[in-house]
N, C-alpha and C positions, 0 to 999 in steps of 0.2 A: 059552090053553085052561084051562078050570077043572078042577081035580082032583075026582074023585068021592069023595075021602075026606071023612068027616064028623068033627066035633070036638066036644069038650065045652066049653060056654060057661056059666059061672056054675053049674057042677055039673049041668047038664042037657045031654043030647045034642042038638047042633044038627043040623037037617035041611038046613042051607044048605051047598052045596059051597064048599070053601075053595080059594082060588088057591094055587099053590105059593109057598113063602116068598120065593123070588127074584123073583116076579112083582110089579111095582109098578103102581100106578094112574098116570094122567097127571101127577099132582103129585109123583111120585117117592117115594111112601109105600107100603111093603109092608103086606100084610094083617096080618102079625105085629106091625108097629109100631102099627097101629091097635088091635089087640086089647090090646096092652100098656098103652094109655092109656085104655081104657074106664073104669077105676077113677077116674081123675082128670078125665075129661071133664066130668062135671057141675060140678065145682069150676071148671074152666077156662072153661066156658061163662059162668059168672057174671062172669068177667074179660074176656069178649069175645074169647076165643081159640078157634080152630077145632081140631078133632081132627087135621087134616092139618098144621097149624102146630105143634101139640104134638109130633107124630111127627118132624117135621123138626128141631125144637129138641132133642129128646132124642137123635136120631142125631148131631147136631152135638156135643153135650156128650159123648156116648159116644166119638166120634172124638177129641175133645180130650183126654179122660181116658186113652185107650188108649196103652200104652207103644209100640205099633207104629204109632202114628198118623203119617200123612204131613202132618198139619196142625200148624203151629207153635202153641205155646200162645198164646192171645189176649193181645195186648199192650195192646189198647185195647177198651173196650166198643163195641158196634155202635150202641146207643141212648143210653146214659147219658153225661153229661159225666164227666170225671175226678173232679170234686168230688162229683157224685152217686154215682159208682161207689164211692168210699171209704165213703160213708154206707150204700149198699145192702149192701155186703159186711159191714160191721160190724153193721147191723141184722139181716141174715139170720141171723147166728150168735146173736143174742138170741132169734130165733124158734125156731131149731133148733140148740141148742148140741151140741157133742161130748159123748158120754157113754160108758159102758163097753161099750155094745152097738154103737154106730155112730158114724161121723164127724159133723161139723157140716154145716150147710147149705153153707158154702163148700167143705168137703171133697167134697161131692157135686156141686159145680159148680152148685148151685141159682141163684146170682146170674147165672152165664153163661146158664143156661136162661131166666131172666126177661128178661135183656137181649136174647137172641135173639128171644124171643117179642114183645117190645115193638118190635123192629125189623122183625118179620115183616110182609109186605105185607097179610096178612089181619087184622091187629090194628087195631081201631078207633082213630081219632084221639082219641076220648073216653077210651079206656084210657090212651093215652100222656099226655094232659093231666092225667088224674087222678093218675098216678104222679109226674109232675114236680111237680105242685101239692102233693102230699102230702109229698114230700121237702123242698120249700121250706117248707111249714108246720112240719115237724119242726125245721128250722134256726131258723125264726122263734120257735118256742116255746122252744127251748133258749136263744136269745139273750134272750128276754123274761125267762126265769127266772134264767139263769146267766151272761149276757153273753158267751156263746161258742156256737159251732156244736155240733150234736149230736156230731160226731166229736171236737171239742175238749173236750167235757164229760167229767167223771169217770164211772166206771162207776155209782156211786150216783146221780148226777144223771140219767144216761140211764135208769136203771131207774125213777126217780121219774116221768119223763115217760111211759115205757111202761106203768107200772102205772096211770097215769091214763087211758090210751086203749085198753088191751088188753081191758077188760071193758065192753062196750057198755052193759049195763044199769046199771052203777055209775058211768059217766062223767058228768061235768057237761055240761049242754047246750052251754056255750060251747066245749067240746072236740069237738063233733060232727064237724068236718072232720078232725081228727086220728084220731078213732075210725074214720071211714069209710076213710081212707087205710090205717091200720094193719090193718084187717080185710082189705082187698084185698091189701095187701102180704103178710100172713101166708098168705093163700090162694095167692098166686103162688109164694112160697117153698116152701110145702108141695107144690104141683104139681110144681115142679122137683125137690125132694128125692125124692118118692115115685115119680117117673118116671125117676130116674137108675138107673144100673146098680149103685149102692152097696148 
């Protein structure tokens, strides 16, 4: 049954009735969860992620973060290999480092969010391939320049690679694959960070 209560959406009064918070759609997503992610939905859409998938991922991360959680801390990623996972966690904190106002991407469990989304049944195979290919590119580029993986490189060496791919308009054409990967990765981490409870 729908509630007759009305709500404010985007600063305007909504004329749509809202379901009670506890009521879920068939995918197990409450209306509250969906409303929480409207801000990151456009970004997530560019990544091939669905709003219901976003809500499921955020609920999963919230449960993992909760001190009263019945879920054990994730011991292994759902999508990434262990090698990729080390790179993802390191790279995520370059995207959103800890500062005086908030924690880092890993503090907010953004890598877990991205991992969950990539393992989600609604995520496209193209998104999965792009992520894996981008992580492989990052290691290849690091090996080409420094004879070691991205994780094995020094902070200065990692920043050199990232500086070359983080600014699409300034990047060299031969780095276009890295630029495309980093742009998608940055968007994915931002989606996870800003949809977290942090």
